[in-house]
N, C-alpha and C positions, 0 to 999 in steps of 0.2 A: 504494500500500500504506500510505503514511503520510500520508494526507489528514487534515487537522485538521477536526474537527467542533465546532461551538459547544456541543454537548452534553457535550464533554470539559471545558468550563470548570468550575472548582470554586468560583468566586465570589471569588477573591482575585486582583485584577488583575495584580499583580506576578508571581505564580506562574503564572497563566494565560498571560501573555506568554512566560514562560520555557518552559512546556510547548509552546507553539506553535513556539518556536525549536528545541526538541528534536525535534519531529516534522519540521521542515524539514531539520535536519541528518541525521536518520535517512533521510529521503527522498533526500537527496543521496547518501548511502552506497548506498542501494538502486539509484539511477539509475547510479552509477558501476559497480556490480557488473553490472547488467543490460546496460549498454552496452559491456561488455568492456574497461573502462578498465584501464590497466596497474597493476601492483602499487604503484608509487610514488604514483599518483593515489589509489588506494583507501586506501593507508596514510595519506596526508595527510587525506583526508576522515574516516577513522576516528579519527585523532588529534584533529581538530576536534570531533567528536562526544564523545569521551572528555573532552576539556578542558572543554567546555561542560557536560557532565553533572556533572562534579565541582563546577563553579561553581554550578550549579543546586542540587545536593544540599546544598552548604554554606549557600546562602541559605535553603533550605527548613528546614534544621535549626536555623539561627539563629532563624527565625521561630517554629518550634515551641517552642524554648526560651524565647523572650520571652513567649509566651502560655501557658507552663507546660502544654504538651500532655502529658497523663498517659501516653500510649502512645509517647512519644518514643523510648525505647530500642528497642522493637520495630520502629518505623519506620526508625530509623537502621540496624538490622541488615539490613533489606531493601535499603537503599541500599548498604551495605558488601558484601553478597553479590553484587549486580549489578555493582558496581565491580570486585570481584575476578574475576568471571567474564569481564567484557569485557577487563580487562587481560590475563588469561590468553589469551583469544582473540587479542588484539593480539600478544602474544609469539609464539604459535603461527603466526600469519599471517606475521609478520616472519621467523620461522625456516623458513617454507615447509612446515610440517607441518599447516596448516589453511587453509581458504579461507573467504572471506566468501560463504556460500551462501544459497540461498533459505530453508533451515532456520534459519540464524542470523537472517535478516531476520524470519521469522515469529515466532521466539522474542522478538526485540526488540519487535516490534509488539504481541504479546500481553502482554508484561511492561508496556510503557508504558500500554496501555489498562487493564489490570487495576489497576496501581498507582495511576494517576491516578483511575480510576473508583471505586476502593474505598478504598485506604489514604489517599490525599491528601484525599478528601472527608471523611474522619473528623476531620481536624484543623480543617477550615473553621469549624465553630461556635466553636471556641476562639479562633481568630484574630479572627473577627468580634466576639466578646464582648470581647476584649482591646482592639480598636480602638474599641469603643463606650464603653469606660470611661476 
């Protein structure tokens, strides 16, 4: 479900590497869910994904600020909304009121593909221009 494709590359090597890592971590979560791993294992994998997502978003936001990306605020809102949603899912999962389901995995997969393919591609020209100057 979370197989990386080179077509997902946005042309910023540091960010492309981070995106590949996000896909790998999401795939680990999907595998843990599919293989019926226990709650503790799934919780640990989910925490790793959340931690790395926060690291990635912070790096991406610093990069956008350095290159003065004009749509930074809107992009950060997307990051903040996903972060809030995933943290709520984590709280619900830990409380036993939600499961890591195929619907959750499909949402995460669609969000990553759309966000990288659309939102992240929009800042690439600004990063490249800043690096060239």
